[in-house]
N, C-alpha and C positions, 0 to 999 in steps of 0.2 A: 504494500500500500504506500503510494508515494507521499501521502499526507503524514505518514509517521516519521518522515525525514525532513529536517529543515536545515539547509545550508545557511550559515550565518553571513549576513551582508551588512556592511556599514554604509550609511547614507548621510550626507551632510546634514548636521542639525539633529541627527538621531531619529529621523523618520522620513516617510515619504511626503511629498508636497500635500498640504491640506491636512496632515495628520499631526496631532499634538505631540511634540517631542517631550518625553519625560524629563523633568527637571533634574539637574545634577544632584540636588539635595535628596530627592526621592530615591534615585538610583543608589546613592551612597547609603541611604537608610536601609535599603533592601540588602545591599552587599554586606553592610555591617552586621545584619542579623543572620546572614548566611553562615552556617557552620558545617564543617566536615568532621565527623567523629568516627572513632573506631577504624581509622584508615589503615588498610593493609595493601602494600604495594609488592609487585613482583617484577623483576627484570627477567625476561624469558628469551632464551635463544633456541632456535629450532633449525632443523636441517631442511633440505629442499622439498621434502614432503612432510606435511604436518597437519594435524587436526586437533584443535583444542575446544573443549566444551566448557561453558560457563553457566552454572545453574542459576535459576531465578532466585533473587534475593529481595523480596518485598521490603520496602522501607530503606533500602540501600541503593546506591548508585554505582555504576561502573565507569571507569575512565581508561581509555586505551590510547597509546601513542606508538606509532610505527617509526622506529628509528632507522632501521636498515631493512631493505627488501620490500616485500609486498605481501598482502594477504587478502582473503575474501571474508567479509563479515556477513553472516547469515543470521537474521533476527528470528524471533519466535514465530512470526507469521509467515516465514519463508522468504521474505524480501532479502535480496542479495546486493551488497555494495562492495565495489572494488576499492581497496585501500593501498596506497603507495607510501614510500618513505616520506615522512613529514606530516602525514595525516594524523589528526587527533579525533577521538570520538568520546562524547559524553552521553551516557545513558541514564537519565535521572530516575527512571522507574525500576531499574535493576532487573529487567526481564532477561530470560534465558537467551543465549545466543552462542554462536560458534565462530571461531577464527580458523581458517584452513587454507591450504595451498591450492586445492582443487576439489571439485565436487565428488570425485570418487575415492578420496582419501578418508579412511575411518577416523573418527574423532575419539578423543580420550579426555576425561575430566581433568581440568587443570589441577585440581586438588590431589590427584593420584600421583603426580610427579614428586620426586624427592626435591626438597628445597633447602638451600643453604642460607642461614641468616646473615644478612649484611649489616643491619642496624635494627633498632627496636621495631620499626614499621616496614622494613624492606627485606625481601629475601630474593635469592637467585635461583632460577629454575633452568636447568640445562636439559633440553629435550632433544638435543642432537644425538642421532644414533652413533655408535662407536665407529661405524664405517665412514662417517662424515663428521670429523671433529671440527671442521670450520663451519660456523653458523651461516645459513643462507638468509636468515631474517632475525632481527632483534626487536622485541617489543618491551614496552613498559606499561604495565596495567595496574589498576587499583580498584579496590572495593571499599566503599565508605558509607556511613550513614549521612544522608544528605538532608540538611535542615535549613529551611528558609525563614525560620522564626515565625514572627507574626504574619508573614506573607506566604504561609504554607500553601494557600490556595493557588498561588502561582505555579508551584512545582507540579500540581495536578494537571495544569494546562500545558505543560511542556511536552514536546514530541518525544517519542520513544528513543529516537536517535538524533543527536546533534553533532553533525560532522563538520570539521574545519578542513578546508581543502589545502593541499600541500603547496600550491603556488602562492598563496597569500593574497590573491586578488580580492577575495570575498571578505577577508578579515585580517588585514595586514598588521594591526596592532598586536596580534597574538604571535606572529611569526618569530620575533626575537626570543620569546619565551620557549617556543618549541625548538628553535635552533639550539638554544642553550641546553635543553633537555637532551637533544641528540648528541651533543658533545659529551655530556656527562655519562650518558648510557654507554657510549662507545669507548671513552677514554679509560674508565675504571680508575680514575685518580683517587687519592686519599680523600675520604669523606663524601664521595660522589653519591652514595645512597641517600644521605640526609639532604643534600642539595636537591637531588631529584624529587624527593618527597615534597619539599617546599615549593619547587617550581610547578609541580603538578597541581598543588592547591591553588596557586596563582592562576594557572591555566584554566582550571575549572571555574574560578570566580569570573575570569574574563569572558568565558563562554556564556555563562549565565547573564553577565552584563550585556553582551552583544544581543542575546535573545530578548532581553527586556527592552533594550533600546530600539531594536528594529525587527525582531523576529516574532514577537508575540502579536500576531495580527488578528487574533480572535476579537470579535466585537461584542462579546457577552461578558457578563459578570465582572469580576475584579479587573481583568485586563481593560475592559471598556472604561471602568471607573478611573484607572490609572492614566488613561489617555484623555480623560475629561479634566481640563485644567482646574476647574472649580472643585470637583469631587476629590481630585488628587491632593489639593491643599488640606482638605478636612482629614483625609486618610493619613497624610503625613503628620498632622497634628495629633491624631489618635495614637500613632505608633511612637511618636516622640514623647508623649506624656500619657502612657496607659493608666497611670495612677490617678490622673485627674478625672473626677466624675463629671464628664461632659454633659451638657444639655444640648438639645437639638438647636436651640437658638445660638449657642456658642459656636457650634460646628458650622451653622449657616453663616455666621459672621466671618469665620475663617475662609469660607468659600465666597464671601461677598455677594450672597444672594439672600432672598427672603427665606424665612423659616419654612414656609409651605412649599416653595419651589425646591429648596434643598431636600426636604424630607421626601417629596415625590420623586425627585431625580435619583436620590440614593436608593430608595425602595425599588424603583424600576430597573436600575442598572445592576445593583448588587443582589437584589432578590430578598433583602431583609431590611428592617428598619435600622437606622443608624445606631441607636442605643443598644440594640441587640448585637450588632456587629462589634460595638465597643466592649460589651460584656464577654462575647465569645473570644475576642482578641485577648482580653485579660486572662481568661481561663487557659487559653492556649499557651500564653507566656508563662503562666503559673505552673502548668504541667512541665514545661521545659526547665524552669528554674528548680523545681522540686526534684525531678528525676535526673537531669543531666548536670546541673550545677550544684545539686545536693544542698540547696539553701533550706534553712529551717522554715517550717510553715509560718511561724510568726513573722519572720523577715519578709516572706513573700506577701503576706497579708498587708504589711506596712508599705511595701513598695507599690502595691496596687491600690493604696488609699482606703483600705477597709478599717473601720474603727476598732475591730477586734478580730482575733483569730476565729472565733465562733461564727461571726458574720461572713468572713471569707470562706470558711469551710462549708457553710450552707449554700453560698452562691456557687462554689466549685462543684458540689454534689448535684445541685439543680441543673447545671449546664452539662457536666460530664457523666453524671450517673454514678459516680463513685466518690468516696472521701479523698481528700488530698494525699493522705499517706499511701493509699493503694496505687497511686500513679507511678511511684518510684520503680517498683519491680516490673510493671507492665511496659513502661517506656524503655527501660534498660534491655528487656528481652528482645526488643525489635532490632537491636544492634548485633545480636548473636548470629 
């Protein structure tokens, strides 16, 4: 399905003519809330014939970078993409897929190969047969928990495959990062594993930024709101001050429209009233702070402007269906 793939393109001003360009403040806010947790990277070298299978990992994302050689990417729905040296792929939904040299080559699970630890988060996998000691292709891939914070709704709208082309014509700003990754993968210099891991996180952030700036062309829900300059102002205010108990009138003032116009536009575009959105945003952030940042419940309640821990706990259970303490184990289990 071609719609599952989006090439990233840059356009002057961050959007097509007549399209609202997201403000740098809003994009910065989104990227600041983006977190990659539980990151595990592999440097993989293979022979002339290879087939690697990557299992589905709901709640996690995959990142692939082809440093040397070429490969074929086959996604869960059977779509095939040709990859060459310099290509990077980000798969935010963690769906199952395969990398192989040709359609008739049997595939083997990537986890079945022996791995040598290079650093805390990076290991080395040598899939070259003994008869072929020189690798024909070298990849760098990662699996990670992908979290957009309060903008989690955006990740659900992302395509299954986000591919950056090797020539750099569609996304030139990312090319220096990928070039540096290629040098680190191939050189094997002291400390290259740690540098690779950091470069990969920057690359993932830049891919997401590119999609936000000019790739999220859906006209519904949150994306449409972010492209509406007035609604975007209110959303930015909500995300910057989640602990402030906003009124519709205050949000309308942020958007510089009347209360009735703002409420109607927000409901029509987002699909829920603004104050319900504000409450769900608070509880989403609360769940992340409790489970991933391990903040005490009292601290989370104070951050979000609740007068007492009991008031926060009631609100949290009303929205999520469970008490705050229960969210710790559930959220952590998603990263396994």
